[in-house]
C-alpha positions as a Python dict, from the first residue, in 0.01 Angstrom:
ca = {
    (1, 'M'): (0, 0, 0),
    (2, 'Y'): (263, 258, 106),
    (3, 'K'): (599, 310, -54),
    (4, 'A'): (744, 556, 197),
    (5, 'I'): (721, 603, 575),
    (6, 'I'): (810, 938, 731),
    (7, 'F'): (869, 950, 1102),
    (8, 'D'): (869, 1228, 1358),
    (9, 'F'): (1177, 1202, 1583),
    (10, 'D'): (1117, 1315, 1945),
    (11, 'N'): (870, 1111, 2144),
    (12, 'T'): (798, 899, 1837),
    (13, 'L'): (1127, 718, 1777),
    (14, 'I'): (1319, 863, 2070),
    (15, 'D'): (1202, 923, 2430),
    (16, 'Y'): (1281, 1293, 2434),
    (17, 'N'): (1160, 1350, 2790),
    (18, 'R'): (1382, 1080, 2931),
    (19, 'C'): (1683, 1211, 2738),
    (20, 'E'): (1621, 1563, 2861),
    (21, 'Q'): (1572, 1462, 3224),
    (22, 'E'): (1876, 1235, 3230),
    (23, 'A'): (2101, 1501, 3072),
    (24, 'L'): (1983, 1757, 3328),
    (25, 'R'): (2027, 1521, 3621),
    (26, 'R'): (2376, 1423, 3514),
    (27, 'T'): (2474, 1789, 3465),
    (28, 'L'): (2349, 1895, 3809),
    (29, 'I'): (2515, 1606, 3988),
    (30, 'T'): (2847, 1651, 3803),
    (31, 'H'): (2864, 2017, 3903),
    (32, 'Q'): (2739, 1944, 4255),
    (33, 'I'): (2432, 2158, 4226),
    (34, 'I'): (2226, 1869, 4364),
    (35, 'D'): (2318, 1536, 4519),
    (36, 'E'): (2179, 1204, 4413),
    (37, 'Q'): (1887, 1222, 4656),
    (38, 'E'): (1548, 1238, 4491),
    (39, 'L'): (1441, 1524, 4718),
    (40, 'T'): (1696, 1776, 4589),
    (41, 'W'): (1629, 1670, 4229),
    (42, 'N'): (1256, 1728, 4271),
    (43, 'E'): (1319, 2068, 4432),
    (44, 'F'): (1533, 2184, 4140),
    (45, 'Q'): (1302, 2037, 3875),
    (46, 'K'): (1005, 2231, 4015),
    (47, 'I'): (1200, 2550, 3956),
    (48, 'Y'): (1363, 2452, 3628),
    (49, 'D'): (1066, 2310, 3433),
    (50, 'P'): (839, 2623, 3414),
    (51, 'I'): (1142, 2840, 3328),
    (52, 'N'): (1244, 2596, 3055),
    (53, 'W'): (892, 2582, 2913),
    (54, 'S'): (872, 2960, 2909),
    (55, 'Y'): (1190, 3000, 2710),
    (56, 'W'): (1099, 2704, 2485),
    (57, 'D'): (786, 2896, 2387),
    (58, 'Q'): (1019, 3175, 2272),
    (59, 'R'): (1253, 2942, 2081),
    (60, 'H'): (1179, 3092, 1740),
    (61, 'S'): (1323, 3425, 1857),
    (62, 'L'): (1619, 3284, 2053),
    (63, 'T'): (1934, 3104, 1946),
    (64, 'R'): (1996, 2756, 2086),
    (65, 'D'): (2272, 2892, 2311),
    (66, 'E'): (2051, 3174, 2442),
    (67, 'L'): (1767, 2935, 2522),
    (68, 'T'): (1982, 2701, 2732),
    (69, 'L'): (2188, 2978, 2891),
    (70, 'F'): (1886, 3187, 2995),
    (71, 'T'): (1709, 2880, 3131),
    (72, 'F'): (2002, 2783, 3354),
    (73, 'R'): (2069, 3143, 3454),
    (74, 'D'): (1715, 3196, 3582),
    (75, 'A'): (1688, 2851, 3741),
    (76, 'L'): (2018, 2881, 3925),
    (77, 'Q'): (1931, 3230, 4047),
    (78, 'A'): (1601, 3103, 4183),
    (79, 'Y'): (1752, 2788, 4336),
    (80, 'L'): (2085, 2917, 4469),
    (81, 'G'): (2056, 3290, 4455),
    (82, 'D'): (2354, 3292, 4222),
    (83, 'H'): (2387, 3219, 3850),
    (84, 'Q'): (2767, 3233, 3793),
    (85, 'L'): (2777, 2871, 3679),
    (86, 'A'): (2500, 2915, 3420),
    (87, 'S'): (2725, 2916, 3114),
    (88, 'M'): (2920, 2609, 3229),
    (89, 'L'): (2605, 2414, 3310),
    (90, 'A'): (2438, 2509, 2984),
    (91, 'Q'): (2733, 2377, 2784),
    (92, 'S'): (2762, 2063, 2991),
    (93, 'Y'): (2391, 1994, 2964),
    (94, 'W'): (2386, 2041, 2588),
    (95, 'E'): (2679, 1808, 2533),
    (96, 'S'): (2516, 1540, 2748),
    (97, 'F'): (2176, 1577, 2583),
    (98, 'C'): (2317, 1555, 2232),
    (99, 'N'): (2487, 1226, 2314),
    (100, 'L'): (2206, 1045, 2495),
    (101, 'C'): (1974, 798, 2332),
    (102, 'Y'): (1671, 629, 2479),
    (103, 'F'): (1445, 468, 2219),
    (104, 'E'): (1069, 458, 2232),
    (105, 'P'): (976, 88, 2274),
    (106, 'G'): (1008, -95, 1943),
    (107, 'A'): (1155, 203, 1757),
    (108, 'H'): (1478, 39, 1643),
    (109, 'E'): (1292, -279, 1553),
    (110, 'I'): (1036, -101, 1333),
    (111, 'L'): (1309, 99, 1153),
    (112, 'T'): (1491, -223, 1082),
    (113, 'Y'): (1169, -382, 960),
    (114, 'V'): (1074, -103, 716),
    (115, 'S'): (1427, -34, 594),
    (116, 'G'): (1430, -321, 352),
    (117, 'S'): (1111, -238, 167),
    (118, 'Y'): (1026, 131, 207),
    (119, 'R'): (1174, 471, 150),
    (120, 'I'): (1223, 619, 498),
    (121, 'G'): (1213, 986, 591),
    (122, 'M'): (1220, 1199, 900),
    (123, 'I'): (1072, 1541, 968),
    (124, 'T'): (1168, 1696, 1295),
    (125, 'N'): (1133, 2035, 1462),
    (126, 'G'): (1463, 2107, 1630),
    (127, 'Y'): (1819, 2232, 1605),
    (128, 'G'): (2018, 2075, 1324),
    (129, 'D'): (2342, 2004, 1514),
    (130, 'A'): (2152, 1848, 1805),
    (131, 'Q'): (1924, 1629, 1600),
    (132, 'R'): (2205, 1498, 1384),
    (133, 'S'): (2423, 1429, 1686),
    (134, 'R'): (2140, 1244, 1859),
    (135, 'L'): (2071, 1033, 1548),
    (136, 'R'): (2437, 932, 1543),
    (137, 'A'): (2429, 858, 1916),
    (138, 'C'): (2136, 622, 1852),
    (139, 'G'): (2305, 465, 1553),
    (140, 'I'): (2008, 526, 1325),
    (141, 'D'): (2134, 810, 1105),
    (142, 'G'): (2191, 567, 818),
    (143, 'F'): (1828, 457, 795),
    (144, 'F'): (1688, 768, 633),
    (145, 'H'): (1662, 856, 264),
    (146, 'S'): (1536, 1203, 363),
    (147, 'L'): (1609, 1400, 680),
    (148, 'I'): (1435, 1736, 715),
    (149, 'I'): (1521, 1942, 1025),
    (150, 'S'): (1329, 2267, 1077),
    (151, 'D'): (1629, 2464, 1193),
    (152, 'E'): (1814, 2380, 868),
    (153, 'V'): (1530, 2459, 627),
    (154, 'G'): (1371, 2753, 801),
    (155, 'V'): (1026, 2596, 821),
    (156, 'N'): (858, 2420, 1116),
    (157, 'K'): (582, 2162, 1138),
    (158, 'P'): (288, 2199, 1093),
    (159, 'D'): (368, 2411, 789),
    (160, 'P'): (292, 2179, 492),
    (161, 'L'): (599, 2311, 310),
    (162, 'I'): (829, 2103, 531),
    (163, 'F'): (631, 1793, 432),
    (164, 'E'): (657, 1887, 67),
    (165, 'M'): (1034, 1893, 104),
    (166, 'A'): (1033, 1536, 233),
    (167, 'I'): (802, 1415, -43),
    (168, 'E'): (1031, 1567, -303),
    (169, 'D'): (1336, 1403, -142),
    (170, 'L'): (1168, 1061, -127),
    (171, 'K'): (1041, 1079, -484),
    (172, 'V'): (719, 893, -393),
    (173, 'P'): (365, 1014, -472),
    (174, 'R'): (201, 1161, -163),
    (175, 'E'): (-83, 910, -171),
    (176, 'L'): (180, 638, -110),
    (177, 'V'): (334, 819, 190),
    (178, 'L'): (251, 756, 557),
    (179, 'F'): (358, 999, 829),
    (180, 'V'): (395, 870, 1187),
    (181, 'G'): (406, 1110, 1478),
    (182, 'D'): (294, 1175, 1836),
    (183, 'S'): (176, 1538, 1810),
    (184, 'L'): (-180, 1627, 1715),
    (185, 'N'): (-70, 1986, 1663),
    (186, 'D'): (254, 1961, 1466),
    (187, 'D'): (221, 1617, 1312),
    (188, 'Y'): (-150, 1568, 1255),
    (189, 'H'): (-216, 1914, 1120),
    (190, 'G'): (99, 1915, 910),
    (191, 'A'): (28, 1582, 748),
    (192, 'K'): (-337, 1677, 691),
    (193, 'N'): (-248, 2007, 529),
    (194, 'A'): (6, 1827, 306),
    (195, 'H'): (-259, 1565, 217),
    (196, 'I'): (-56, 1279, 358),
    (197, 'D'): (-200, 986, 556),
    (198, 'F'): (-123, 1019, 922),
    (199, 'C'): (-69, 756, 1189),
    (200, 'Y'): (-100, 889, 1542),
    (201, 'Y'): (142, 727, 1786),
    (202, 'N'): (-41, 737, 2119),
    (203, 'P'): (148, 517, 2367),
    (204, 'T'): (-45, 640, 2672),
    (205, 'S'): (-386, 591, 2506),
    (206, 'K'): (-485, 953, 2552),
    (207, 'I'): (-844, 1034, 2466),
    (208, 'I'): (-839, 1265, 2168),
    (209, 'D'): (-1100, 1521, 2064),
    (210, 'K'): (-1340, 1418, 1795),
    (211, 'A'): (-1213, 1704, 1583),
    (212, 'Y'): (-899, 1496, 1520),
    (213, 'T'): (-944, 1216, 1273),
    (214, 'P'): (-609, 1044, 1207),
    (215, 'M'): (-616, 769, 946),
    (216, 'Y'): (-462, 532, 1203),
    (217, 'Q'): (-392, 528, 1575),
    (218, 'I'): (-140, 298, 1741),
    (219, 'N'): (-27, 245, 2098),
    (220, 'K'): (287, 53, 2002),
    (221, 'L'): (523, 113, 1712),
    (222, 'S'): (515, -258, 1636),
    (223, 'E'): (153, -212, 1530),
    (224, 'L'): (275, -32, 1220),
    (225, 'R'): (343, -371, 1066),
    (226, 'D'): (-30, -434, 1042),
    (227, 'I'): (-85, -100, 866),
    (228, 'I'): (183, -86, 604),
}
């Protein structure tokens, strides 16, 4: 039925949240901001998370370095009353994050399964150097015939233009392309606007609004085998 499968990256193939949390924890312990007790970690995280989300919402007007630096600056100031280590921690965190890999369950197996019979693409919103480094850390950079990263092309999902770029790369008619992703905002709307079939990866079985009508919905990546 399909000739090409395009995947989202974060929280579809890779457990982004786990990578982010582990990189942060390692950074804080290495620089002795917290100890290994869960209590101090929870205290810092309560401060860090809303600051991080606030700057993430401004990511299109900030450089990558500014986003991480400002986040650590404000979090350290709130936690310690001093932010002198912000630059060092931001750099340490970024290096750790870009070299961590935790797969979503079944991700490597499904990539291996489709690699022999399908053209494979990826569309991801993110920073080019980070996404490419993380793909290498996971050992999956060689799977993809097309890799479209928003930072490198100047377009973000859900803009259909970024999907058009992938279709052109893959050289497969859009009606023979399936997009797999976990976001109803970026992935569902982007695929719909580009007139590509969409498979919603929903590992936690969230109840979705009736306004969303993905072609397929799966709880496990292994279920893709029954679709394609």
